[in-house]
KETI-940470 format. One record per residue (C-alpha): residue number from 1; residue in one letter; x, y, z. Coordinates in nm, 3 decimals. Each point is the difference from the previous one (the first is absolute). Last residue first. Example, Ala and Ser with C-alpha at 12.3 -4.5 7.8 and 13.67 -1.06 7.14 Angstrom:
% KETI-940470
<r n="2" res="S" px="1.367" py="-0.106" pz="0.714"/>
<r n="1" res="A" px="-0.137" py="-0.344" pz="0.066"/>
***
This chain:
% KETI-940470
<r n="109" res="V" px="5.279" py="2.000" pz="3.693"/>
<r n="108" res="S" px="0.243" py="-0.129" pz="0.217"/>
<r n="107" res="E" px="-0.099" py="-0.346" pz="0.108"/>
<r n="106" res="W" px="-0.096" py="-0.044" pz="-0.393"/>
<r n="105" res="G" px="0.269" py="-0.293" pz="-0.103"/>
<r n="104" res="R" px="-0.158" py="-0.286" pz="0.079"/>
<r n="103" res="I" px="-0.420" py="0.064" pz="-0.010"/>
<r n="102" res="Q" px="-0.049" py="0.025" pz="0.382"/>
<r n="101" res="S" px="0.020" py="0.346" pz="0.079"/>
<r n="100" res="V" px="-0.204" py="0.077" pz="-0.298"/>
<r n="99" res="P" px="-0.309" py="-0.214" pz="0.157"/>
<r n="98" res="E" px="-0.045" py="-0.293" pz="-0.178"/>
<r n="97" res="A" px="-0.273" py="-0.162" pz="-0.261"/>
<r n="96" res="E" px="-0.049" py="0.377" pz="-0.225"/>
<r n="95" res="L" px="0.341" py="0.020" pz="-0.099"/>
<r n="94" res="Q" px="0.017" py="-0.337" pz="-0.109"/>
<r n="93" res="E" px="-0.342" py="0.019" pz="-0.171"/>
<r n="92" res="I" px="0.121" py="0.295" pz="-0.151"/>
<r n="91" res="A" px="0.303" py="-0.147" pz="-0.089"/>
<r n="90" res="W" px="-0.170" py="-0.226" pz="-0.177"/>
<r n="89" res="L" px="-0.240" py="0.162" pz="-0.193"/>
<r n="88" res="V" px="0.303" py="0.183" pz="-0.136"/>
<r n="87" res="L" px="0.160" py="-0.323" pz="-0.114"/>
<r n="86" res="S" px="-0.304" py="-0.117" pz="-0.175"/>
<r n="85" res="L" px="-0.015" py="0.292" pz="-0.162"/>
<r n="84" res="R" px="0.338" py="-0.100" pz="-0.151"/>
<r n="83" res="A" px="-0.076" py="-0.318" pz="-0.088"/>
<r n="82" res="A" px="-0.304" py="0.057" pz="-0.148"/>
<r n="81" res="G" px="0.186" py="0.270" pz="-0.223"/>
<r n="80" res="Y" px="0.289" py="-0.264" pz="-0.100"/>
<r n="79" res="P" px="-0.266" py="-0.235" pz="-0.121"/>
<r n="78" res="T" px="-0.179" py="0.191" pz="-0.183"/>
<r n="77" res="E" px="-0.343" py="0.078" pz="0.049"/>
<r n="76" res="T" px="0.057" py="0.206" pz="0.284"/>
<r n="75" res="D" px="0.129" py="0.272" pz="-0.212"/>
<r n="74" res="W" px="0.235" py="0.209" pz="0.256"/>
<r n="73" res="M" px="0.312" py="-0.023" pz="-0.154"/>
<r n="72" res="D" px="-0.195" py="0.018" pz="-0.385"/>
<r n="71" res="G" px="0.189" py="0.351" pz="-0.087"/>
<r n="70" res="W" px="0.184" py="-0.203" pz="-0.320"/>
<r n="69" res="W" px="0.342" py="0.108" pz="0.096"/>
<r n="68" res="S" px="-0.059" py="-0.064" pz="0.365"/>
<r n="67" res="A" px="-0.114" py="-0.268" pz="-0.031"/>
<r n="66" res="R" px="0.288" py="-0.122" pz="-0.207"/>
<r n="65" res="C" px="0.254" py="0.121" pz="0.225"/>
<r n="64" res="Y" px="-0.158" py="-0.105" pz="0.319"/>
<r n="63" res="E" px="-0.016" py="-0.359" pz="-0.155"/>
<r n="62" res="E" px="0.399" py="0.003" pz="-0.086"/>
<r n="61" res="R" px="0.082" py="0.154" pz="0.327"/>
<r n="60" res="G" px="-0.212" py="-0.293" pz="0.265"/>
<r n="59" res="G" px="-0.207" py="-0.243" pz="-0.231"/>
<r n="58" res="P" px="-0.195" py="-0.027" pz="0.363"/>
<r n="57" res="V" px="-0.100" py="0.286" pz="0.188"/>
<r n="56" res="P" px="0.345" py="0.114" pz="0.250"/>
<r n="55" res="Y" px="0.191" py="0.225" pz="-0.262"/>
<r n="54" res="N" px="0.255" py="0.233" pz="0.195"/>
<r n="53" res="H" px="0.068" py="-0.274" pz="0.249"/>
<r n="52" res="Q" px="-0.017" py="-0.285" pz="-0.221"/>
<r n="51" res="G" px="-0.098" py="-0.342" pz="0.167"/>
<r n="50" res="S" px="-0.314" py="-0.027" pz="-0.185"/>
<r n="49" res="Y" px="-0.227" py="0.017" pz="0.285"/>
<r n="48" res="E" px="-0.290" py="-0.216" pz="-0.048"/>
<r n="47" res="P" px="-0.092" py="-0.097" pz="0.377"/>
<r n="46" res="W" px="0.054" py="0.386" pz="0.101"/>
<r n="45" res="R" px="0.302" py="-0.042" pz="0.262"/>
<r n="44" res="K" px="0.250" py="0.244" pz="-0.209"/>
<r n="43" res="V" px="-0.302" py="0.243" pz="-0.027"/>
<r n="42" res="M" px="0.036" py="0.092" pz="0.381"/>
<r n="41" res="E" px="0.352" py="0.110" pz="-0.082"/>
<r n="40" res="S" px="-0.102" py="0.235" pz="-0.257"/>
<r n="39" res="F" px="-0.270" py="0.117" pz="0.200"/>
<r n="38" res="K" px="0.188" py="0.111" pz="0.266"/>
<r n="37" res="D" px="0.241" py="0.231" pz="-0.276"/>
<r n="36" res="R" px="-0.292" py="0.117" pz="-0.116"/>
<r n="35" res="E" px="-0.139" py="0.104" pz="0.353"/>
<r n="34" res="V" px="0.339" py="0.169" pz="0.103"/>
<r n="33" res="P" px="0.023" py="0.178" pz="-0.346"/>
<r n="32" res="S" px="-0.335" py="0.188" pz="0.133"/>
<r n="31" res="V" px="-0.294" py="-0.093" pz="-0.256"/>
<r n="30" res="S" px="-0.111" py="0.337" pz="-0.201"/>
<r n="29" res="A" px="-0.253" py="-0.185" pz="-0.191"/>
<r n="28" res="G" px="0.179" py="0.082" pz="-0.340"/>
<r n="27" res="V" px="0.313" py="-0.201" pz="0.200"/>
<r n="26" res="L" px="-0.200" py="-0.292" pz="0.073"/>
<r n="25" res="H" px="-0.083" py="-0.014" pz="-0.364"/>
<r n="24" res="G" px="0.340" py="-0.014" pz="-0.084"/>
<r n="23" res="C" px="0.011" py="-0.267" pz="0.248"/>
<r n="22" res="I" px="-0.280" py="-0.219" pz="-0.165"/>
<r n="21" res="G" px="0.090" py="-0.017" pz="-0.384"/>
<r n="20" res="V" px="-0.027" py="0.307" pz="-0.218"/>
<r n="19" res="R" px="-0.078" py="-0.036" pz="-0.399"/>
<r n="18" res="S" px="-0.345" py="0.003" pz="0.067"/>
<r n="17" res="P" px="-0.334" py="-0.020" pz="-0.238"/>
<r n="16" res="A" px="-0.181" py="-0.046" pz="0.224"/>
<r n="15" res="P" px="0.084" py="0.057" pz="0.345"/>
<r n="14" res="P" px="-0.141" py="-0.232" pz="0.262"/>
<r n="13" res="Y" px="-0.293" py="0.219" pz="0.204"/>
<r n="12" res="E" px="-0.114" py="-0.244" pz="0.306"/>
<r n="11" res="A" px="0.344" py="-0.178" pz="0.003"/>
<r n="10" res="L" px="0.163" py="0.303" pz="-0.057"/>
<r n="9" res="S" px="-0.167" py="0.216" pz="0.269"/>
<r n="8" res="K" px="0.005" py="-0.328" pz="0.248"/>
<r n="7" res="L" px="0.396" py="0.086" pz="-0.023"/>
<r n="6" res="A" px="-0.007" py="0.356" pz="-0.029"/>
<r n="5" res="T" px="-0.177" py="0.005" pz="0.329"/>
<r n="4" res="L" px="0.198" py="-0.319" pz="0.168"/>
<r n="3" res="L" px="0.315" py="0.206" pz="-0.065"/>
<r n="2" res="K" px="-0.130" py="0.335" pz="0.125"/>
<r n="1" res="M" px="-0.011" py="-0.187" pz="0.347"/>
***
């Protein structure tokens, strides 16, 4: 599963500085649109989910734009960067904990 590999790479080597979010990195890692869509659905179960589909990390669009402008999106010394990495680590745990067929919506992958 390319999604899991891409997320592990992102967790191990967070880009710094970076103006690209998680989804942008998944596109760059050639994760399929089907897997990216399933990731977007899975993220809604993350305990810190912002409630915003396009900006799932707390802080929403405003914080995303600020972090993108300053290039500190992945700086874990900031609450936003730490939350972003927390989301990636949570997603990895979810993908590793359950067989693919048990993850909601993954039956067709």
